[in-house]
Biopython code that builds the backbone (N, CA, C, O; Angstrom):
import numpy as np
from Bio.PDB.StructureBuilder import StructureBuilder

atoms = [
    (1, "MET", "N", (3.995, 3.796, -18.066)),
    (1, "MET", "CA", (3.606, 2.499, -17.549)),
    (1, "MET", "C", (4.383, 1.424, -18.312)),
    (1, "MET", "O", (4.411, 1.421, -19.543)),
    (2, "LYS", "N", (5.010, 0.515, -17.567)),
    (2, "LYS", "CA", (5.730, -0.615, -18.155)),
    (2, "LYS", "C", (5.275, -1.897, -17.472)),
    (2, "LYS", "O", (4.905, -1.892, -16.299)),
    (3, "GLN", "N", (5.308, -2.990, -18.220)),
    (3, "GLN", "CA", (4.865, -4.280, -17.688)),
    (3, "GLN", "C", (6.011, -5.290, -17.766)),
    (3, "GLN", "O", (6.769, -5.322, -18.735)),
    (4, "TYR", "N", (6.117, -6.119, -16.710)),
    (4, "TYR", "CA", (7.146, -7.149, -16.608)),
    (4, "TYR", "C", (6.503, -8.441, -16.124)),
    (4, "TYR", "O", (5.433, -8.421, -15.515)),
    (5, "ASN", "N", (7.149, -9.545, -16.394)),
    (5, "ASN", "CA", (6.793, -10.824, -15.801)),
    (5, "ASN", "C", (8.020, -11.308, -15.039)),
    (5, "ASN", "O", (9.088, -11.501, -15.619)),
    (6, "LEU", "N", (7.855, -11.501, -13.736)),
    (6, "LEU", "CA", (8.963, -11.921, -12.884)),
    (6, "LEU", "C", (8.592, -13.206, -12.176)),
    (6, "LEU", "O", (7.422, -13.455, -11.883)),
    (7, "SER", "N", (9.600, -14.018, -11.903)),
    (7, "SER", "CA", (9.356, -15.251, -11.156)),
    (7, "SER", "C", (10.297, -15.309, -9.948)),
    (7, "SER", "O", (11.372, -14.709, -9.932)),
    (8, "PHE", "N", (9.848, -16.052, -8.950)),
    (8, "PHE", "CA", (10.560, -16.185, -7.686)),
    (8, "PHE", "C", (10.516, -17.647, -7.263)),
    (8, "PHE", "O", (9.551, -18.355, -7.552)),
    (9, "THR", "N", (11.567, -18.097, -6.574)),
    (9, "THR", "CA", (11.646, -19.476, -6.100)),
    (9, "THR", "C", (12.070, -19.474, -4.639)),
    (9, "THR", "O", (12.946, -18.713, -4.230)),
    (10, "LYS", "N", (11.432, -20.338, -3.866)),
    (10, "LYS", "CA", (11.793, -20.485, -2.462)),
    (10, "LYS", "C", (12.843, -21.581, -2.343)),
    (10, "LYS", "O", (12.639, -22.714, -2.778)),
    (11, "GLU", "N", (13.966, -21.216, -1.744)),
    (11, "GLU", "CA", (15.063, -22.154, -1.506)),
    (11, "GLU", "C", (15.225, -22.277, 0.002)),
    (11, "GLU", "O", (15.675, -21.341, 0.662)),
    (12, "GLY", "N", (14.861, -23.422, 0.541)),
    (12, "GLY", "CA", (14.863, -23.574, 1.990)),
    (12, "GLY", "C", (13.812, -22.675, 2.595)),
    (12, "GLY", "O", (12.626, -22.811, 2.292)),
    (13, "ASP", "N", (14.234, -21.751, 3.453)),
    (13, "ASP", "CA", (13.306, -20.822, 4.100)),
    (13, "ASP", "C", (13.235, -19.462, 3.417)),
    (13, "ASP", "O", (12.518, -18.578, 3.886)),
    (14, "PHE", "N", (13.962, -19.277, 2.325)),
    (14, "PHE", "CA", (14.092, -17.942, 1.739)),
    (14, "PHE", "C", (13.649, -17.900, 0.280)),
    (14, "PHE", "O", (13.857, -18.845, -0.480)),
    (15, "TRP", "N", (13.030, -16.775, -0.091)),
    (15, "TRP", "CA", (12.598, -16.520, -1.463)),
    (15, "TRP", "C", (13.677, -15.741, -2.201)),
    (15, "TRP", "O", (14.320, -14.860, -1.629)),
    (16, "TYR", "N", (13.873, -16.073, -3.486)),
    (16, "TYR", "CA", (14.831, -15.388, -4.350)),
    (16, "TYR", "C", (14.157, -15.055, -5.674)),
    (16, "TYR", "O", (13.353, -15.835, -6.186)),
    (17, "ILE", "N", (14.491, -13.895, -6.222)),
    (17, "ILE", "CA", (14.021, -13.568, -7.563)),
    (17, "ILE", "C", (14.864, -14.375, -8.555)),
    (17, "ILE", "O", (16.065, -14.552, -8.355)),
    (18, "ASP", "N", (14.232, -14.855, -9.613)),
    (18, "ASP", "CA", (14.919, -15.630, -10.641)),
    (18, "ASP", "C", (15.471, -14.672, -11.693)),
    (18, "ASP", "O", (14.729, -14.174, -12.540)),
    (19, "LEU", "N", (16.770, -14.418, -11.633)),
    (19, "LEU", "CA", (17.448, -13.556, -12.600)),
    (19, "LEU", "C", (18.667, -14.304, -13.132)),
    (19, "LEU", "O", (19.758, -14.165, -12.578)),
    (20, "PRO", "N", (18.507, -15.089, -14.187)),
    (20, "PRO", "CA", (19.603, -15.921, -14.683)),
    (20, "PRO", "C", (20.841, -15.130, -15.115)),
    (20, "PRO", "O", (21.944, -15.675, -15.086)),
    (21, "ASN", "N", (20.694, -13.874, -15.510)),
    (21, "ASN", "CA", (21.838, -13.076, -15.959)),
    (21, "ASN", "C", (22.429, -12.187, -14.860)),
    (21, "ASN", "O", (23.247, -11.311, -15.141)),
    (22, "TRP", "N", (22.019, -12.410, -13.625)),
    (22, "TRP", "CA", (22.522, -11.614, -12.505)),
    (22, "TRP", "C", (24.022, -11.870, -12.343)),
    (22, "TRP", "O", (24.416, -13.018, -12.135)),
    (23, "PRO", "N", (24.869, -10.845, -12.432)),
    (23, "PRO", "CA", (26.318, -11.051, -12.416)),
    (23, "PRO", "C", (26.962, -11.092, -11.027)),
    (23, "PRO", "O", (28.175, -11.272, -10.915)),
    (24, "PHE", "N", (26.158, -10.926, -9.964)),
    (24, "PHE", "CA", (26.733, -10.819, -8.629)),
    (24, "PHE", "C", (26.290, -11.996, -7.755)),
    (24, "PHE", "O", (25.741, -12.970, -8.270)),
    (25, "SER", "N", (26.515, -11.921, -6.476)),
    (25, "SER", "CA", (26.201, -12.983, -5.533)),
    (25, "SER", "C", (24.710, -13.342, -5.528)),
    (25, "SER", "O", (23.843, -12.468, -5.543)),
    (26, "HIS", "N", (24.443, -14.637, -5.506)),
    (26, "HIS", "CA", (23.065, -15.127, -5.444)),
    (26, "HIS", "C", (22.349, -14.589, -4.202)),
    (26, "HIS", "O", (21.146, -14.334, -4.242)),
    (27, "GLY", "N", (23.079, -14.419, -3.111)),
    (27, "GLY", "CA", (22.491, -13.916, -1.875)),
    (27, "GLY", "C", (21.855, -12.540, -2.017)),
    (27, "GLY", "O", (20.941, -12.205, -1.263)),
    (28, "ASN", "N", (22.321, -11.737, -2.969)),
    (28, "ASN", "CA", (21.737, -10.420, -3.196)),
    (28, "ASN", "C", (20.314, -10.494, -3.730)),
    (28, "ASN", "O", (19.589, -9.500, -3.690)),
    (29, "LEU", "N", (19.903, -11.656, -4.227)),
    (29, "LEU", "CA", (18.583, -11.828, -4.833)),
    (29, "LEU", "C", (17.515, -12.253, -3.819)),
    (29, "LEU", "O", (16.364, -12.478, -4.190)),
    (30, "MET", "N", (17.895, -12.362, -2.545)),
    (30, "MET", "CA", (16.979, -12.809, -1.499)),
    (30, "MET", "C", (15.904, -11.758, -1.213)),
    (30, "MET", "O", (16.193, -10.565, -1.126)),
    (31, "MET", "N", (14.671, -12.219, -1.070)),
    (31, "MET", "CA", (13.539, -11.360, -0.722)),
    (31, "MET", "C", (13.401, -11.330, 0.799)),
    (31, "MET", "O", (13.312, -12.378, 1.438)),
    (32, "VAL", "N", (13.384, -10.134, 1.372)),
    (32, "VAL", "CA", (13.286, -9.957, 2.823)),
    (32, "VAL", "C", (12.349, -8.793, 3.121)),
    (32, "VAL", "O", (11.877, -8.114, 2.209)),
    (33, "ALA", "N", (12.087, -8.570, 4.403)),
    (33, "ALA", "CA", (11.405, -7.362, 4.889)),
    (33, "ALA", "C", (10.075, -7.071, 4.187)),
    (33, "ALA", "O", (9.816, -5.934, 3.791)),
    (34, "GLY", "N", (9.246, -8.085, 4.037)),
    (34, "GLY", "CA", (7.922, -7.914, 3.442)),
    (34, "GLY", "C", (7.842, -8.473, 2.032)),
    (34, "GLY", "O", (6.799, -9.000, 1.644)),
    (35, "ALA", "N", (8.918, -8.372, 1.249)),
    (35, "ALA", "CA", (8.924, -8.932, -0.107)),
    (35, "ALA", "C", (8.772, -10.451, -0.036)),
    (35, "ALA", "O", (8.132, -11.056, -0.896)),
    (36, "ASP", "N", (9.360, -11.057, 0.985)),
    (36, "ASP", "CA", (9.233, -12.513, 1.167)),
    (36, "ASP", "C", (7.785, -12.906, 1.470)),
    (36, "ASP", "O", (7.306, -13.938, 0.999)),
    (37, "LYS", "N", (7.104, -12.093, 2.244)),
    (37, "LYS", "CA", (5.701, -12.383, 2.573)),
    (37, "LYS", "C", (4.809, -12.241, 1.338)),
    (37, "LYS", "O", (3.870, -13.016, 1.152)),
    (38, "LEU", "N", (5.104, -11.259, 0.503)),
    (38, "LEU", "CA", (4.342, -11.101, -0.732)),
    (38, "LEU", "C", (4.570, -12.297, -1.663)),
    (38, "LEU", "O", (3.631, -12.777, -2.298)),
    (39, "CYS", "N", (5.804, -12.771, -1.742)),
    (39, "CYS", "CA", (6.086, -13.961, -2.563)),
    (39, "CYS", "C", (5.276, -15.147, -2.063)),
    (39, "CYS", "O", (4.693, -15.886, -2.856)),
    (40, "GLN", "N", (5.240, -15.327, -0.751)),
    (40, "GLN", "CA", (4.481, -16.444, -0.182)),
    (40, "GLN", "C", (2.989, -16.297, -0.491)),
    (40, "GLN", "O", (2.332, -17.268, -0.867)),
    (41, "GLU", "N", (2.466, -15.100, -0.333)),
    (41, "GLU", "CA", (1.045, -14.863, -0.592)),
    (41, "GLU", "C", (0.688, -15.110, -2.061)),
    (41, "GLU", "O", (-0.390, -15.624, -2.360)),
    (42, "LEU", "N", (1.580, -14.750, -2.963)),
    (42, "LEU", "CA", (1.314, -14.888, -4.392)),
    (42, "LEU", "C", (1.719, -16.250, -4.961)),
    (42, "LEU", "O", (1.472, -16.539, -6.131)),
    (43, "SER", "N", (2.337, -17.076, -4.130)),
    (43, "SER", "CA", (2.803, -18.383, -4.590)),
    (43, "SER", "C", (1.642, -19.307, -4.943)),
    (43, "SER", "O", (0.593, -19.272, -4.300)),
    (44, "TYR", "N", (1.836, -20.124, -5.959)),
    (44, "TYR", "CA", (0.820, -21.082, -6.358)),
    (44, "TYR", "C", (1.093, -22.465, -5.806)),
    (44, "TYR", "O", (0.233, -23.340, -5.900)),
    (45, "ASP", "N", (2.286, -22.693, -5.223)),
    (45, "ASP", "CA", (2.583, -24.006, -4.646)),
    (45, "ASP", "C", (3.463, -23.943, -3.397)),
    (45, "ASP", "O", (3.919, -24.979, -2.913)),
    (46, "GLY", "N", (3.706, -22.737, -2.869)),
    (46, "GLY", "CA", (4.539, -22.579, -1.678)),
    (46, "GLY", "C", (6.033, -22.547, -1.971)),
    (46, "GLY", "O", (6.836, -22.313, -1.069)),
    (47, "ILE", "N", (6.416, -22.784, -3.243)),
    (47, "ILE", "CA", (7.829, -22.808, -3.623)),
    (47, "ILE", "C", (8.115, -21.883, -4.807)),
    (47, "ILE", "O", (9.225, -21.369, -4.936)),
    (48, "HIS", "N", (7.132, -21.673, -5.659)),
    (48, "HIS", "CA", (7.300, -20.844, -6.851)),
    (48, "HIS", "C", (6.200, -19.792, -6.924)),
    (48, "HIS", "O", (5.093, -19.985, -6.421)),
    (49, "THR", "N", (6.532, -18.689, -7.555)),
    (49, "THR", "CA", (5.516, -17.720, -7.917)),
    (49, "THR", "C", (5.965, -16.989, -9.172)),
    (49, "THR", "O", (7.156, -16.771, -9.396)),
    (50, "SER", "N", (5.013, -16.626, -9.961)),
    (50, "SER", "CA", (5.248, -15.855, -11.172)),
    (50, "SER", "C", (4.245, -14.719, -11.151)),
    (50, "SER", "O", (3.044, -14.944, -10.998)),
    (51, "VAL", "N", (4.737, -13.501, -11.303)),
    (51, "VAL", "CA", (3.854, -12.350, -11.180)),
    (51, "VAL", "C", (3.970, -11.423, -12.377)),
    (51, "VAL", "O", (5.029, -11.275, -12.986)),
    (52, "GLU", "N", (2.846, -10.810, -12.685)),
    (52, "GLU", "CA", (2.805, -9.711, -13.635)),
    (52, "GLU", "C", (3.051, -8.459, -12.817)),
    (52, "GLU", "O", (2.419, -8.253, -11.781)),
    (53, "VAL", "N", (3.958, -7.635, -13.274)),
    (53, "VAL", "CA", (4.312, -6.410, -12.568)),
    (53, "VAL", "C", (4.112, -5.236, -13.517)),
    (53, "VAL", "O", (4.600, -5.239, -14.647)),
    (54, "ILE", "N", (3.395, -4.247, -13.044)),
    (54, "ILE", "CA", (3.227, -3.004, -13.783)),
    (54, "ILE", "C", (3.812, -1.892, -12.929)),
    (54, "ILE", "O", (3.479, -1.759, -11.751)),
    (55, "ILE", "N", (4.690, -1.093, -13.533)),
    (55, "ILE", "CA", (5.252, 0.048, -12.810)),
    (55, "ILE", "C", (4.729, 1.324, -13.465)),
    (55, "ILE", "O", (4.509, 1.386, -14.675)),
    (56, "SER", "N", (4.540, 2.335, -12.626)),
    (56, "SER", "CA", (3.959, 3.578, -13.125)),
    (56, "SER", "C", (4.431, 4.763, -12.289)),
    (56, "SER", "O", (4.737, 4.624, -11.105)),
    (57, "ARG", "N", (4.484, 5.906, -12.915)),
    (57, "ARG", "CA", (4.788, 7.148, -12.196)),
    (57, "ARG", "C", (3.555, 7.683, -11.483)),
    (57, "ARG", "O", (3.658, 8.391, -10.481)),
    (58, "LYS", "N", (2.382, 7.333, -12.015)),
    (58, "LYS", "CA", (1.120, 7.823, -11.457)),
    (58, "LYS", "C", (0.289, 6.656, -10.943)),
    (58, "LYS", "O", (0.436, 5.537, -11.436)),
    (59, "PRO", "N", (-0.590, 6.892, -9.953)),
    (59, "PRO", "CA", (-1.475, 5.814, -9.485)),
    (59, "PRO", "C", (-2.407, 5.365, -10.610)),
    (59, "PRO", "O", (-2.859, 6.174, -11.420)),
    (60, "LEU", "N", (-2.681, 4.078, -10.643)),
    (60, "LEU", "CA", (-3.574, 3.489, -11.638)),
    (60, "LEU", "C", (-4.743, 2.814, -10.942)),
    (60, "LEU", "O", (-4.633, 2.425, -9.779)),
    (61, "GLU", "N", (-5.840, 2.676, -11.629)),
    (61, "GLU", "CA", (-7.004, 1.937, -11.113)),
    (61, "GLU", "C", (-6.888, 0.490, -11.583)),
    (61, "GLU", "O", (-7.339, 0.149, -12.676)),
    (62, "LEU", "N", (-6.285, -0.353, -10.758)),
    (62, "LEU", "CA", (-6.110, -1.765, -11.069)),
    (62, "LEU", "C", (-6.589, -2.579, -9.864)),
    (62, "LEU", "O", (-5.771, -3.017, -9.055)),
    (63, "PRO", "N", (-7.891, -2.784, -9.734)),
    (63, "PRO", "CA", (-8.453, -3.380, -8.521)),
    (63, "PRO", "C", (-8.015, -4.820, -8.231)),
    (63, "PRO", "O", (-8.100, -5.253, -7.082)),
    (64, "ASP", "N", (-7.557, -5.564, -9.218)),
    (64, "ASP", "CA", (-7.141, -6.950, -8.981)),
    (64, "ASP", "C", (-5.666, -7.085, -8.633)),
    (64, "ASP", "O", (-5.156, -8.199, -8.517)),
    (65, "TYR", "N", (-4.991, -5.983, -8.470)),
    (65, "TYR", "CA", (-3.550, -5.984, -8.217)),
    (65, "TYR", "C", (-3.237, -5.551, -6.785)),
    (65, "TYR", "O", (-3.982, -4.785, -6.175)),
    (66, "ILE", "N", (-2.133, -6.052, -6.270)),
    (66, "ILE", "CA", (-1.559, -5.532, -5.032)),
    (66, "ILE", "C", (-0.782, -4.274, -5.421)),
    (66, "ILE", "O", (-0.034, -4.282, -6.399)),
    (67, "HIS", "N", (-0.958, -3.206, -4.664)),
    (67, "HIS", "CA", (-0.341, -1.920, -4.978)),
    (67, "HIS", "C", (0.747, -1.610, -3.965)),
    (67, "HIS", "O", (0.510, -1.649, -2.758)),
    (68, "LEU", "N", (1.938, -1.302, -4.458)),
    (68, "LEU", "CA", (3.042, -0.837, -3.633)),
    (68, "LEU", "C", (3.285, 0.627, -3.976)),
    (68, "LEU", "O", (3.595, 0.963, -5.119)),
    (69, "ASN", "N", (3.144, 1.488, -2.986)),
    (69, "ASN", "CA", (3.299, 2.931, -3.148)),
    (69, "ASN", "C", (4.590, 3.348, -2.432)),
    (69, "ASN", "O", (4.705, 3.191, -1.216)),
    (70, "ARG", "N", (5.551, 3.874, -3.178)),
    (70, "ARG", "CA", (6.851, 4.221, -2.599)),
    (70, "ARG", "C", (6.715, 5.301, -1.536)),
    (70, "ARG", "O", (6.102, 6.344, -1.761)),
    (71, "GLU", "N", (7.298, 5.030, -0.377)),
    (71, "GLU", "CA", (7.280, 5.970, 0.744)),
    (71, "GLU", "C", (8.648, 6.606, 0.966)),
    (71, "GLU", "O", (8.750, 7.823, 1.114)),
    (72, "GLU", "N", (9.703, 5.786, 0.991)),
    (72, "GLU", "CA", (11.062, 6.274, 1.247)),
    (72, "GLU", "C", (11.995, 5.619, 0.248)),
    (72, "GLU", "O", (11.773, 4.479, -0.160)),
    (73, "VAL", "N", (13.033, 6.330, -0.148)),
    (73, "VAL", "CA", (13.989, 5.772, -1.100)),
    (73, "VAL", "C", (15.394, 6.271, -0.789)),
    (73, "VAL", "O", (15.592, 7.425, -0.409)),
    (74, "GLY", "N", (16.356, 5.383, -0.958)),
    (74, "GLY", "CA", (17.772, 5.703, -0.864)),
    (74, "GLY", "C", (18.488, 4.819, -1.873)),
    (74, "GLY", "O", (18.380, 3.596, -1.790)),
    (75, "ILE", "N", (19.196, 5.381, -2.800)),
    (75, "ILE", "CA", (19.768, 4.621, -3.910)),
    (75, "ILE", "C", (20.506, 3.365, -3.433)),
    (75, "ILE", "O", (20.286, 2.286, -3.982)),
    (76, "ILE", "N", (21.356, 3.478, -2.447)),
    (76, "ILE", "CA", (22.087, 2.288, -1.988)),
    (76, "ILE", "C", (21.359, 1.559, -0.858)),
    (76, "ILE", "O", (21.740, 0.449, -0.486)),
    (77, "ASP", "N", (20.313, 2.181, -0.315)),
    (77, "ASP", "CA", (19.578, 1.601, 0.804)),
    (77, "ASP", "C", (18.290, 0.904, 0.380)),
    (77, "ASP", "O", (17.610, 0.324, 1.226)),
    (78, "GLY", "N", (17.939, 0.943, -0.891)),
    (78, "GLY", "CA", (16.668, 0.377, -1.335)),
    (78, "GLY", "C", (15.537, 1.365, -1.119)),
    (78, "GLY", "O", (15.760, 2.560, -0.920)),
    (79, "ALA", "N", (14.310, 0.840, -1.161)),
    (79, "ALA", "CA", (13.134, 1.699, -1.011)),
    (79, "ALA", "C", (12.079, 0.975, -0.185)),
    (79, "ALA", "O", (11.947, -0.247, -0.252)),
    (80, "THR", "N", (11.340, 1.738, 0.584)),
    (80, "THR", "CA", (10.241, 1.202, 1.378)),
    (80, "THR", "C", (8.932, 1.599, 0.714)),
    (80, "THR", "O", (8.740, 2.744, 0.305)),
    (81, "TYR", "N", (8.033, 0.617, 0.619)),
    (81, "TYR", "CA", (6.730, 0.816, -0.023)),
    (81, "TYR", "C", (5.615, 0.485, 0.953)),
    (81, "TYR", "O", (5.719, -0.458, 1.737)),
    (82, "GLU", "N", (4.549, 1.271, 0.896)),
    (82, "GLU", "CA", (3.315, 0.944, 1.599)),
    (82, "GLU", "C", (2.529, 0.006, 0.676)),
    (82, "GLU", "O", (2.383, 0.272, -0.517)),
    (83, "VAL", "N", (2.028, -1.092, 1.247)),
    (83, "VAL", "CA", (1.359, -2.125, 0.467)),
    (83, "VAL", "C", (-0.136, -2.082, 0.726)),
    (83, "VAL", "O", (-0.569, -2.030, 1.877)),
    (84, "SER", "N", (-0.929, -2.103, -0.342)),
    (84, "SER", "CA", (-2.374, -2.228, -0.189)),
    (84, "SER", "C", (-2.863, -3.347, -1.101)),
    (84, "SER", "O", (-2.323, -3.565, -2.186)),
    (85, "GLY", "N", (-3.889, -4.047, -0.645)),
    (85, "GLY", "CA", (-4.446, -5.150, -1.411)),
    (85, "GLY", "C", (-3.844, -6.496, -1.076)),
    (85, "GLY", "O", (-4.228, -7.501, -1.674)),
    (86, "ALA", "N", (-2.918, -6.547, -0.143)),
    (86, "ALA", "CA", (-2.307, -7.809, 0.291)),
    (86, "ALA", "C", (-2.802, -8.135, 1.691)),
    (86, "ALA", "O", (-3.184, -7.240, 2.445)),
    (87, "THR", "N", (-2.796, -9.395, 2.030)),
    (87, "THR", "CA", (-3.204, -9.784, 3.378)),
    (87, "THR", "C", (-2.018, -9.998, 4.304)),
    (87, "THR", "O", (-2.181, -9.999, 5.524)),
    (88, "SER", "N", (-0.821, -10.179, 3.742)),
    (88, "SER", "CA", (0.317, -10.590, 4.559)),
    (88, "SER", "C", (1.211, -9.469, 5.055)),
    (88, "SER", "O", (1.959, -9.673, 6.011)),
    (89, "THR", "N", (1.165, -8.309, 4.452)),
    (89, "THR", "CA", (2.101, -7.260, 4.850)),
    (89, "THR", "C", (1.539, -5.879, 4.533)),
    (89, "THR", "O", (0.715, -5.723, 3.632)),
    (90, "ARG", "N", (1.987, -4.901, 5.271)),
    (90, "ARG", "CA", (1.578, -3.521, 5.034)),
    (90, "ARG", "C", (2.746, -2.653, 4.596)),
    (90, "ARG", "O", (2.542, -1.583, 4.021)),
    (91, "LEU", "N", (3.972, -3.102, 4.862)),
    (91, "LEU", "CA", (5.169, -2.407, 4.399)),
    (91, "LEU", "C", (6.084, -3.420, 3.732)),
    (91, "LEU", "O", (6.136, -4.586, 4.123)),
    (92, "CYS", "N", (6.799, -2.958, 2.728)),
    (92, "CYS", "CA", (7.688, -3.840, 1.995)),
    (92, "CYS", "C", (8.945, -3.063, 1.641)),
    (92, "CYS", "O", (8.868, -1.948, 1.124)),
    (93, "TRP", "N", (10.098, -3.650, 1.918)),
    (93, "TRP", "CA", (11.365, -3.043, 1.525)),
    (93, "TRP", "C", (11.827, -3.728, 0.249)),
    (93, "TRP", "O", (11.830, -4.956, 0.161)),
    (94, "ILE", "N", (12.215, -2.935, -0.733)),
    (94, "ILE", "CA", (12.708, -3.433, -2.010)),
    (94, "ILE", "C", (14.192, -3.088, -2.090)),
    (94, "ILE", "O", (14.575, -1.925, -1.957)),
    (95, "CYS", "N", (15.021, -4.101, -2.306)),
    (95, "CYS", "CA", (16.475, -3.923, -2.290)),
    (95, "CYS", "C", (16.997, -3.308, -3.588)),
    (95, "CYS", "O", (16.249, -3.182, -4.557)),
    (96, "PRO", "N", (18.277, -2.924, -3.612)),
    (96, "PRO", "CA", (18.854, -2.303, -4.802)),
    (96, "PRO", "C", (18.870, -3.181, -6.056)),
    (96, "PRO", "O", (19.165, -2.668, -7.135)),
    (97, "VAL", "N", (18.570, -4.467, -5.966)),
    (97, "VAL", "CA", (18.430, -5.299, -7.165)),
    (97, "VAL", "C", (17.351, -4.702, -8.079)),
    (97, "VAL", "O", (17.370, -4.911, -9.292)),
    (98, "THR", "N", (16.425, -3.967, -7.489)),
    (98, "THR", "CA", (15.370, -3.296, -8.245)),
    (98, "THR", "C", (15.965, -2.382, -9.317)),
    (98, "THR", "O", (15.375, -2.213, -10.384)),
    (99, "LEU", "N", (17.109, -1.805, -9.044)),
    (99, "LEU", "CA", (17.776, -0.942, -10.023)),
    (99, "LEU", "C", (18.162, -1.757, -11.258)),
    (99, "LEU", "O", (18.081, -1.253, -12.378)),
    (100, "PHE", "N", (18.577, -2.999, -11.069)),
    (100, "PHE", "CA", (18.944, -3.892, -12.162)),
    (100, "PHE", "C", (17.714, -4.291, -12.971)),
    (100, "PHE", "O", (17.773, -4.375, -14.198)),
    (101, "VAL", "N", (16.599, -4.537, -12.281)),
    (101, "VAL", "CA", (15.375, -5.014, -12.937)),
    (101, "VAL", "C", (14.619, -3.875, -13.622)),
    (101, "VAL", "O", (14.252, -3.990, -14.791)),
    (102, "PHE", "N", (14.385, -2.776, -12.898)),
    (102, "PHE", "CA", (13.547, -1.695, -13.408)),
    (102, "PHE", "C", (14.327, -0.431, -13.808)),
    (102, "PHE", "O", (13.777, 0.456, -14.460)),
    (103, "GLY", "N", (15.586, -0.351, -13.423)),
    (103, "GLY", "CA", (16.358, 0.857, -13.720)),
    (103, "GLY", "C", (16.149, 1.970, -12.725)),
    (103, "GLY", "O", (16.657, 3.074, -12.922)),
    (104, "GLY", "N", (15.411, 1.708, -11.657)),
    (104, "GLY", "CA", (15.133, 2.702, -10.621)),
    (104, "GLY", "C", (14.131, 2.135, -9.640)),
    (104, "GLY", "O", (13.773, 0.959, -9.710)),
    (105, "TYR", "N", (13.681, 2.973, -8.727)),
    (105, "TYR", "CA", (12.655, 2.582, -7.758)),
    (105, "TYR", "C", (11.341, 3.226, -8.190)),
    (105, "TYR", "O", (11.122, 4.411, -7.937)),
    (106, "PRO", "N", (10.470, 2.465, -8.834)),
    (106, "PRO", "CA", (9.224, 3.046, -9.345)),
    (106, "PRO", "C", (8.377, 3.669, -8.237)),
    (106, "PRO", "O", (8.386, 3.195, -7.101)),
    (107, "ARG", "N", (7.655, 4.720, -8.569)),
    (107, "ARG", "CA", (6.738, 5.361, -7.608)),
    (107, "ARG", "C", (5.616, 4.410, -7.234)),
    (107, "ARG", "O", (5.232, 4.319, -6.068)),
    (108, "HIS", "N", (5.085, 3.695, -8.235)),
    (108, "HIS", "CA", (3.992, 2.748, -8.005)),
    (108, "HIS", "C", (4.338, 1.413, -8.661)),
    (108, "HIS", "O", (4.755, 1.360, -9.818)),
    (109, "ILE", "N", (4.157, 0.340, -7.897)),
    (109, "ILE", "CA", (4.357, -1.018, -8.405)),
    (109, "ILE", "C", (3.059, -1.780, -8.167)),
    (109, "ILE", "O", (2.503, -1.756, -7.069)),
    (110, "TYR", "N", (2.589, -2.452, -9.204)),
    (110, "TYR", "CA", (1.368, -3.258, -9.116)),
    (110, "TYR", "C", (1.738, -4.712, -9.400)),
    (110, "TYR", "O", (2.427, -5.005, -10.377)),
    (111, "LEU", "N", (1.273, -5.620, -8.539)),
    (111, "LEU", "CA", (1.589, -7.044, -8.647)),
    (111, "LEU", "C", (0.319, -7.875, -8.760)),
    (111, "LEU", "O", (-0.692, -7.597, -8.115)),
    (112, "LYS", "N", (0.401, -8.899, -9.596)),
    (112, "LYS", "CA", (-0.711, -9.837, -9.728)),
    (112, "LYS", "C", (-0.117, -11.182, -10.154)),
    (112, "LYS", "O", (0.750, -11.240, -11.026)),
    (113, "ARG", "N", (-0.591, -12.249, -9.535)),
    (113, "ARG", "CA", (-0.111, -13.575, -9.931)),
    (113, "ARG", "C", (-0.463, -13.809, -11.399)),
    (113, "ARG", "O", (-1.580, -13.522, -11.830)),
    (114, "ASN", "N", (0.492, -14.328, -12.157)),
    (114, "ASN", "CA", (0.246, -14.617, -13.566)),
    (114, "ASN", "C", (-0.889, -15.613, -13.692)),
    (114, "ASN", "O", (-0.937, -16.607, -12.967)),
    (115, "GLU", "N", (-1.799, -15.348, -14.611)),
    (115, "GLU", "CA", (-2.987, -16.201, -14.816)),
    (115, "GLU", "C", (-2.599, -17.641, -15.125)),
    (115, "GLU", "O", (-3.307, -18.561, -14.713)),
    (116, "LYS", "N", (-1.514, -17.862, -15.826)),
    (116, "LYS", "CA", (-1.109, -19.220, -16.187)),
    (116, "LYS", "C", (-0.786, -20.081, -14.967)),
    (116, "LYS", "O", (-0.763, -21.308, -15.052)),
    (117, "ASP", "N", (-0.537, -19.424, -13.825)),
    (117, "ASP", "CA", (-0.162, -20.149, -12.615)),
    (117, "ASP", "C", (-1.323, -20.353, -11.650)),
    (117, "ASP", "O", (-1.132, -20.951, -10.591)),
    (118, "ASN", "N", (-2.505, -19.882, -11.977)),
    (118, "ASN", "CA", (-3.662, -20.027, -11.077)),
    (118, "ASN", "C", (-4.232, -21.428, -11.143)),
    (118, "ASN", "O", (-5.206, -21.731, -10.455)),
]
sb = StructureBuilder()
sb.init_structure("model")
sb.init_model(0)
sb.init_chain("A")
sb.init_seg("    ")
for serial, (resi, resn, name, xyz) in enumerate(atoms, 1):
    if name == "N":
        sb.init_residue(resn, " ", resi, " ")
    sb.init_atom(name, np.array(xyz, "f"), 0.0, 1.0, " ", f" {name:<3s}", serial, name[0])
structure = sb.get_structure()
């Protein structure tokens, strides 16, 4: 189990993960295919969100978290997750930027808005 704090910003109509050391195109950081809906749901002002992320190989009992359970994975194609605990989406695609952030596609991802932003 590992824990991260990640932030996202909405630019125009699109959400992007905030990765200041990202060495490639800013466009690669765009949230799409369900990830954008999760950002909107977790946002505290419609433009920003900051989330606590816990990744795990095994399912955890974390009732206050949105749970993403990996369903399909392809190293260059990203991974598709089944989402539970969210109101906005049931499937979420996570792009290969995840490899930069987590070093792989975690089996289980748990998300919760950071308490400081509530």
